[in-house]
VEXKOL-19355 format. One record per residue (C-alpha): z, x, y; residue number from 1. Coordinates in nm, 4 decimals. Each point is the difference from the previous one (the first is absolute). Layout:
% residues N
+----------+----------+----------+------+
!        z !        x !        y ! resi !
+----------+----------+----------+------+
!        Z !        X !        Y !  NUM !
...
+----------+----------+----------+------+
This chain:
% residues 234
+----------+----------+----------+------+
!        z !        x !        y ! resi !
+----------+----------+----------+------+
!  -2.0574 !  -2.5992 !  -0.2373 !    1 !
!   0.2106 !   0.3154 !   0.0371 !    2 !
!   0.1121 !   0.1619 !  -0.3247 !    3 !
!   0.3074 !   0.1466 !   0.1708 !    4 !
!   0.2495 !  -0.2725 !  -0.1080 !    5 !
!  -0.1097 !   0.0307 !  -0.3626 !    6 !
!   0.0075 !   0.3802 !   0.0166 !    7 !
!   0.3484 !  -0.0108 !   0.1480 !    8 !
!   0.1233 !  -0.2153 !  -0.2849 !    9 !
!  -0.1445 !   0.2403 !  -0.2579 !   10 !
!   0.1758 !   0.2919 !   0.1711 !   11 !
!   0.3279 !  -0.1906 !   0.0235 !   12 !
!  -0.0232 !  -0.0888 !  -0.3674 !   13 !
!  -0.0596 !   0.3679 !  -0.0804 !   14 !
!   0.3059 !   0.1042 !   0.2006 !   15 !
!   0.2126 !  -0.2623 !  -0.1716 !   16 !
!  -0.1207 !   0.1085 !  -0.3452 !   17 !
!   0.0706 !   0.3679 !   0.0736 !   18 !
!   0.3455 !  -0.0892 !   0.1296 !   19 !
!   0.0844 !  -0.2032 !  -0.3084 !   20 !
!  -0.1098 !   0.2877 !  -0.2261 !   21 !
!   0.2349 !   0.2252 !   0.1986 !   22 !
!   0.2796 !  -0.2606 !  -0.0339 !   23 !
!  -0.0010 !  -0.0526 !   0.3753 !   24 !
!  -0.0012 !  -0.3091 !   0.2177 !   25 !
!  -0.3581 !  -0.0474 !   0.1279 !   26 !
!   0.1492 !  -0.0961 !   0.3369 !   27 !
!   0.1323 !   0.3572 !   0.0338 !   28 !
!  -0.3555 !   0.1307 !   0.0504 !   29 !
!  -0.1718 !  -0.0754 !   0.3314 !   30 !
!  -0.3785 !  -0.0101 !   0.0256 !   31 !
!  -0.1410 !   0.1838 !   0.3002 !   32 !
!  -0.3594 !  -0.1158 !   0.0514 !   33 !
!  -0.2002 !   0.2974 !   0.1296 !   34 !
!  -0.2365 !  -0.1642 !   0.2459 !   35 !
!  -0.1552 !   0.3137 !   0.1537 !   36 !
!  -0.3773 !  -0.0411 !   0.0626 !   37 !
!   0.0224 !  -0.3761 !  -0.0560 !   38 !
!  -0.0207 !  -0.2422 !   0.2912 !   39 !
!   0.2473 !  -0.2447 !   0.1471 !   40 !
!  -0.1518 !  -0.2870 !  -0.1972 !   41 !
!   0.0943 !   0.1762 !  -0.3246 !   42 !
!   0.3578 !   0.0432 !   0.1212 !   43 !
!   0.0192 !  -0.3669 !   0.0997 !   44 !
!  -0.1358 !  -0.1059 !  -0.3406 !   45 !
!   0.2653 !   0.2083 !  -0.1748 !   46 !
!   0.2721 !  -0.1274 !   0.2330 !   47 !
!  -0.0990 !  -0.3587 !  -0.0671 !   48 !
!   0.0454 !   0.0790 !  -0.3704 !   49 !
!   0.3564 !   0.1145 !   0.0663 !   50 !
!  -0.0391 !   0.3743 !   0.0644 !   51 !
!   0.2104 !   0.1296 !   0.2884 !   52 !
!   0.0006 !   0.3832 !  -0.0150 !   53 !
!  -0.3174 !   0.1918 !   0.0915 !   54 !
!  -0.0707 !   0.3734 !   0.0009 !   55 !
!  -0.2280 !   0.1778 !   0.2454 !   56 !
!  -0.1177 !   0.3638 !   0.0241 !   57 !
!  -0.2006 !   0.0062 !   0.3227 !   58 !
!   0.1835 !  -0.0768 !   0.3209 !   59 !
!  -0.2704 !  -0.1441 !   0.2242 !   60 !
!  -0.1435 !  -0.2108 !  -0.2796 !   61 !
!   0.3492 !  -0.1297 !  -0.0734 !   62 !
!   0.0773 !  -0.0867 !   0.3624 !   63 !
!  -0.3298 !  -0.1864 !   0.0371 !   64 !
!   0.0669 !  -0.1851 !  -0.3245 !   65 !
!   0.3530 !  -0.0962 !   0.1011 !   66 !
!  -0.1315 !  -0.1472 !   0.3234 !   67 !
!  -0.2765 !  -0.1891 !  -0.1793 !   68 !
!   0.2395 !  -0.1409 !  -0.2589 !   69 !
!   0.2407 !  -0.1062 !   0.2737 !   70 !
!  -0.2806 !  -0.1732 !   0.1897 !   71 !
!  -0.1216 !  -0.1821 !  -0.3116 !   72 !
!   0.3419 !  -0.0907 !  -0.1438 !   73 !
!   0.2698 !   0.0379 !   0.2680 !   74 !
!   0.2743 !  -0.1407 !  -0.2228 !   75 !
!  -0.0446 !   0.2522 !  -0.2831 !   76 !
!   0.3000 !   0.2299 !  -0.0396 !   77 !
!  -0.1356 !   0.3147 !  -0.1650 !   78 !
!   0.1533 !   0.3378 !  -0.0801 !   79 !
!  -0.2164 !   0.2993 !   0.0901 !   80 !
!   0.0366 !   0.3347 !  -0.1766 !   81 !
!  -0.1654 !   0.3198 !   0.1249 !   82 !
!  -0.0853 !   0.2037 !  -0.3107 !   83 !
!  -0.2321 !   0.2708 !   0.1344 !   84 !
!   0.0624 !   0.3473 !   0.1432 !   85 !
!   0.1362 !   0.0000 !   0.3549 !   86 !
!  -0.1103 !   0.2178 !   0.2901 !   87 !
!   0.2386 !   0.0595 !   0.2889 !   88 !
!  -0.2189 !  -0.1885 !   0.2478 !   89 !
!   0.0176 !  -0.3153 !  -0.2181 !   90 !
!   0.3757 !  -0.0323 !  -0.0333 !   91 !
!   0.0623 !  -0.2246 !   0.3015 !   92 !
!  -0.2361 !  -0.2764 !  -0.1109 !   93 !
!   0.1253 !   0.0223 !  -0.3574 !   94 !
!   0.3594 !  -0.0236 !   0.1207 !   95 !
!  -0.0867 !  -0.3020 !   0.2137 !   96 !
!  -0.2058 !  -0.2016 !  -0.2500 !   97 !
!   0.1058 !   0.0717 !  -0.3592 !   98 !
!   0.2963 !  -0.1051 !  -0.2113 !   99 !
!  -0.0193 !   0.2830 !  -0.2553 !  100 !
!  -0.1373 !   0.3548 !  -0.0175 !  101 !
!  -0.0537 !   0.1496 !  -0.3470 !  102 !
!  -0.1264 !   0.3507 !   0.0591 !  103 !
!   0.2566 !   0.2006 !   0.1958 !  104 !
!   0.0236 !   0.3634 !  -0.1048 !  105 !
!   0.0910 !   0.1726 !   0.3285 !  106 !
!   0.3124 !  -0.0311 !   0.2106 !  107 !
!  -0.2083 !   0.0306 !   0.3184 !  108 !
!  -0.1927 !  -0.3189 !  -0.0771 !  109 !
!   0.3166 !  -0.1840 !  -0.0984 !  110 !
!   0.1682 !   0.1047 !   0.3252 !  111 !
!  -0.2944 !  -0.1282 !   0.2052 !  112 !
!   0.0003 !  -0.3329 !  -0.1837 !  113 !
!   0.3717 !  -0.0394 !   0.0631 !  114 !
!  -0.0318 !   0.0908 !   0.3682 !  115 !
!  -0.2925 !  -0.2405 !   0.0482 !  116 !
!   0.1256 !  -0.2978 !  -0.2020 !  117 !
!   0.0631 !  -0.2846 !   0.2484 !  118 !
!   0.3652 !  -0.0964 !   0.0260 !  119 !
!  -0.0926 !  -0.3677 !  -0.0288 !  120 !
!  -0.1267 !   0.0577 !  -0.3542 !  121 !
!   0.2115 !   0.0708 !  -0.3074 !  122 !
!   0.0043 !   0.3596 !  -0.1246 !  123 !
!  -0.3281 !   0.1132 !  -0.1541 !  124 !
!   0.0156 !   0.0116 !  -0.3806 !  125 !
!  -0.0947 !   0.3440 !  -0.1323 !  126 !
!  -0.1014 !   0.1468 !  -0.3340 !  127 !
!   0.0042 !   0.3770 !  -0.0376 !  128 !
!  -0.3205 !   0.1184 !  -0.1661 !  129 !
!   0.0473 !   0.2457 !  -0.2864 !  130 !
!  -0.2819 !   0.2181 !  -0.1371 !  131 !
!   0.1301 !  -0.0683 !  -0.3468 !  132 !
!  -0.2836 !   0.1753 !  -0.1867 !  133 !
!  -0.0118 !   0.3033 !   0.2321 !  134 !
!  -0.3672 !  -0.0512 !   0.0871 !  135 !
!  -0.1326 !   0.2181 !   0.2828 !  136 !
!  -0.2322 !  -0.2796 !   0.1118 !  137 !
!   0.2796 !  -0.2533 !   0.0557 !  138 !
!   0.2610 !  -0.0423 !   0.2682 !  139 !
!   0.3674 !  -0.0381 !  -0.0691 !  140 !
!   0.3265 !   0.1887 !  -0.0093 !  141 !
!   0.0871 !   0.2048 !  -0.3033 !  142 !
!   0.2880 !  -0.0884 !  -0.2272 !  143 !
!   0.1927 !   0.2887 !   0.1520 !  144 !
!  -0.0649 !  -0.1085 !   0.3606 !  145 !
!   0.0820 !  -0.3655 !  -0.0608 !  146 !
!   0.3826 !  -0.0057 !   0.0230 !  147 !
!   0.0208 !   0.1718 !   0.3388 !  148 !
!  -0.2904 !  -0.2013 !   0.1419 !  149 !
!   0.1406 !  -0.3285 !  -0.1326 !  150 !
!   0.3374 !   0.0669 !   0.1645 !  151 !
!  -0.1717 !   0.0828 !   0.3310 !  152 !
!  -0.2075 !  -0.3191 !  -0.0060 !  153 !
!   0.2984 !  -0.2139 !  -0.0989 !  154 !
!   0.1859 !   0.1243 !   0.3079 !  155 !
!  -0.2661 !  -0.1191 !   0.2459 !  156 !
!   0.1217 !  -0.3092 !   0.1880 !  157 !
!  -0.3155 !  -0.2138 !   0.0109 !  158 !
!  -0.1070 !   0.0620 !  -0.3586 !  159 !
!   0.1337 !  -0.1289 !  -0.3306 !  160 !
!  -0.0747 !   0.2286 !  -0.2933 !  161 !
!  -0.0692 !  -0.2378 !  -0.2878 !  162 !
!  -0.1242 !   0.2307 !  -0.2738 !  163 !
!  -0.2762 !   0.2194 !  -0.1357 !  164 !
!  -0.3764 !  -0.0241 !  -0.0414 !  165 !
!  -0.2390 !   0.2027 !  -0.2130 !  166 !
!  -0.3587 !   0.0028 !  -0.1230 !  167 !
!   0.0039 !   0.2135 !  -0.3150 !  168 !
!  -0.2909 !   0.1880 !  -0.1500 !  169 !
!  -0.2141 !  -0.2269 !  -0.2181 !  170 !
!   0.0811 !  -0.0054 !  -0.3715 !  171 !
!  -0.1777 !  -0.1730 !  -0.2857 !  172 !
!   0.2885 !  -0.1492 !  -0.1969 !  173 !
!   0.2961 !  -0.2111 !   0.1023 !  174 !
!   0.2314 !   0.2571 !  -0.1562 !  175 !
!  -0.1400 !   0.2790 !   0.2196 !  176 !
!  -0.0045 !  -0.2264 !   0.3048 !  177 !
!   0.3702 !  -0.0698 !  -0.0446 !  178 !
!   0.1057 !   0.3652 !   0.0287 !  179 !
!  -0.0433 !   0.0470 !   0.3793 !  180 !
!   0.1345 !  -0.3478 !   0.0677 !  181 !
!   0.3058 !   0.0916 !  -0.2050 !  182 !
!   0.0492 !   0.3141 !   0.2102 !  183 !
!  -0.0242 !  -0.2063 !   0.3170 !  184 !
!   0.2549 !  -0.2468 !  -0.1326 !  185 !
!   0.2340 !   0.2874 !  -0.0852 !  186 !
!  -0.0302 !   0.1341 !   0.3558 !  187 !
!   0.0609 !  -0.3493 !   0.1399 !  188 !
!   0.3132 !  -0.0334 !  -0.2109 !  189 !
!   0.1234 !   0.3451 !   0.1028 !  190 !
!  -0.0405 !  -0.0884 !   0.3681 !  191 !
!   0.1902 !  -0.3232 !  -0.0547 !  192 !
!   0.2799 !   0.1992 !  -0.1619 !  193 !
!   0.0083 !   0.2147 !   0.3148 !  194 !
!   0.0849 !  -0.3125 !   0.1985 !  195 !
!  -0.3405 !  -0.1160 !   0.1229 !  196 !
!  -0.0455 !  -0.3776 !  -0.0071 !  197 !
!  -0.3389 !  -0.0124 !  -0.1737 !  198 !
!  -0.1467 !  -0.3095 !  -0.1639 !  199 !
!  -0.3750 !   0.0684 !  -0.0153 !  200 !
!  -0.2401 !   0.1895 !  -0.2260 !  201 !
!  -0.3546 !  -0.0467 !   0.1310 !  202 !
!  -0.2113 !   0.1200 !  -0.2900 !  203 !
!  -0.2783 !  -0.1280 !  -0.2183 !  204 !
!  -0.3503 !  -0.1278 !   0.0672 !  205 !
!  -0.2566 !  -0.1890 !  -0.2066 !  206 !
!  -0.0499 !   0.2723 !  -0.2634 !  207 !
!   0.3634 !   0.1002 !  -0.0512 !  208 !
!   0.1968 !  -0.3084 !   0.1000 !  209 !
!   0.1411 !  -0.0592 !  -0.3488 !  210 !
!   0.1391 !   0.3549 !  -0.0218 !  211 !
!   0.1460 !  -0.0224 !   0.3500 !  212 !
!   0.1767 !  -0.3284 !  -0.0698 !  213 !
!   0.1386 !   0.1426 !  -0.3253 !  214 !
!   0.1560 !   0.2799 !   0.2073 !  215 !
!   0.1525 !  -0.2237 !   0.2644 !  216 !
!  -0.2629 !  -0.0689 !   0.2662 !  217 !
!   0.1105 !  -0.2603 !   0.2523 !  218 !
!  -0.3309 !  -0.0060 !   0.1931 !  219 !
!  -0.3452 !   0.0354 !  -0.1557 !  220 !
!  -0.3061 !   0.0466 !   0.2198 !  221 !
!  -0.3064 !  -0.1927 !  -0.1159 !  222 !
!  -0.3263 !  -0.0402 !   0.1949 !  223 !
!  -0.3398 !  -0.0366 !  -0.1652 !  224 !
!   0.1362 !  -0.2097 !  -0.2876 !  225 !
!   0.0895 !  -0.2577 !   0.2655 !  226 !
!  -0.2712 !   0.0353 !   0.2623 !  227 !
!  -0.2941 !   0.1422 !  -0.1955 !  228 !
!  -0.1926 !   0.3258 !   0.0246 !  229 !
!   0.0416 !   0.1881 !   0.3277 !  230 !
!  -0.2954 !   0.0853 !   0.2190 !  231 !
!   0.1065 !   0.3092 !   0.1913 !  232 !
!  -0.3366 !   0.0068 !   0.1781 !  233 !
!   0.1307 !  -0.2787 !   0.2239 !  234 !
+----------+----------+----------+------+
């Protein structure tokens, strides 16, 4: 029998415990199940256990999985989040098939997503990615670039800027993990004070979820703790 329902419950319990420690309502933190590299059967198992939001990094894999899930369970109403880097030639299919995009750091990509979002669909929910630790190996806007870029994205007609996303540099203690999340929260609050209608902080994964929730995360991205160890060789 699949361990996914039991794993999901353990993760949910962990989110609830972290929220209570932070004196927050556990319902204020959404679990995004990162299903990249796992098959449609894993998504269906999680969905049958009550999970509705799924995160994908690889476009073709995601599109194939969406189709397979739809064929297996046509009545499932799932929310699909694209959380990987985006190339210009992938924007149309992302705009047509996803509900959220978490990794926007260029106005050009945002403009293409807005132009290509079908009018029959609601505006595409967007998180602006911030390189909060200033790592050369990671994508994301700088703290200095963020206000201008956020205003430009918010003005696009077929997008809805919801908030910020970051993947900080790894740190060993919860106290050190909290520092970049705190900076992201400060930026989020500053943008709200500038008039942007933001409600989302997408931050925190398995190893730093507690720190992220303490600093105001509204979405945490968890994968292997739900689905098991990834096999990238597939």
